[in-house]
N, C-alpha and C positions, 0 to 999 in steps of 0.2 A: 112537684107534680109528676113529670116524666123525665126520662133521661135519653141521651143520645146514644144510639147503638153503633152508628157508623156515620162518617162524614167524609166527603171527597169532592174534588174539583175535577170535572171532566173537560175534554177539549171544548173550545168555544166559551170558556169561562162559565160553565153551568155548574152551580153548586148543588150538591145532593146530600141530604141527611136522612137517616132512618131513625125514627124515635119510637120509644116504647110507650105509645099512647094510642087511643082509638082515633080513627080518622075524623069522627065528628068533633071531639074536643080539640084536636089539632087544627081543624079547619076554622073553628070559632076563634082560636087564639091567633091564627094567621090573619084572619079578617080584621081583628082588633088591632094587631100590630101594623098592618098596612093602612088602616084608618089614621094611625098616629104618624106614619112616615110619609104619607102622600103629600106632594107639593101643594101649597096653598092655591086656591082657585082652580084646582083640578079634581076630578072625581075618579073613584075606583070603577073599573069595569069588571063585574063579577059574573062568573058562570058557575052555577051550582051543580049542574048535571050535563052530560054524564061524567065529565071530568071537573073536579073542583079547581077553579082557576081564577086568579085575580090579576088584573093588569093595572098599572098606575105609573105616574111619573114620580120618581123619587130623586131628589137632588139633580133634577134636570135630565135624568136617564129614564128610558122606558124599561120598566121592570115587569117581569112576568113570574108569578109564583103558582106552582101546581102542587096540589095535595092529593095523594092517592093511597088507598088502603093497600097494604102489602100482605098483611096477615091479621089475625085477631090481635088487637092491641099493638099493632106495628104499622106505622105510617111512613111513607116516603114523601119528602118535601124537596121540590126542585125550584131553584131560583136562578133566573137569567136576567141580565141587564144589558142594555145596548145604549151606546152613546156615539153619535156621529157615525152611524152605520157599522160599528164594530163592537165586539164584546167589551163590557165594562166590569172587569173582575173586582175592582175595588168596591163598587156600589153593590154588586151581587153578594159579595162577602159580608158587607155591612148589614144588608137586609137579612141574610141568613143568620148572622150572629144575633141580631135583634129578635128574630123569631125564636131562636133557640133559647135566648135569655128569658124571654117571657114564658116559654113552655116549661122552663125549669123552676119557675117561681112557685 
């Protein structure tokens, strides 16, 4: 489907990827992926406007994913996870990898 243009980890364990896909198709895929990853007995907290954002518990960590149009058919995805009041790099990386895997199918 799409491909990763760039990927990096910023301070505070924020994972960022830029993909060559429209923001709408990226957002649909991110929502589907988070529906799969969310901890049982918890719900997604979704904001569609003005910023596309989903928050959920994944593996016991608080995860926030933001999807933002960067350019025509270029989208930026940001993933941040927190566990015990500090950044959770492992969970954020796992969530980002799952999102990117589904986008590349």
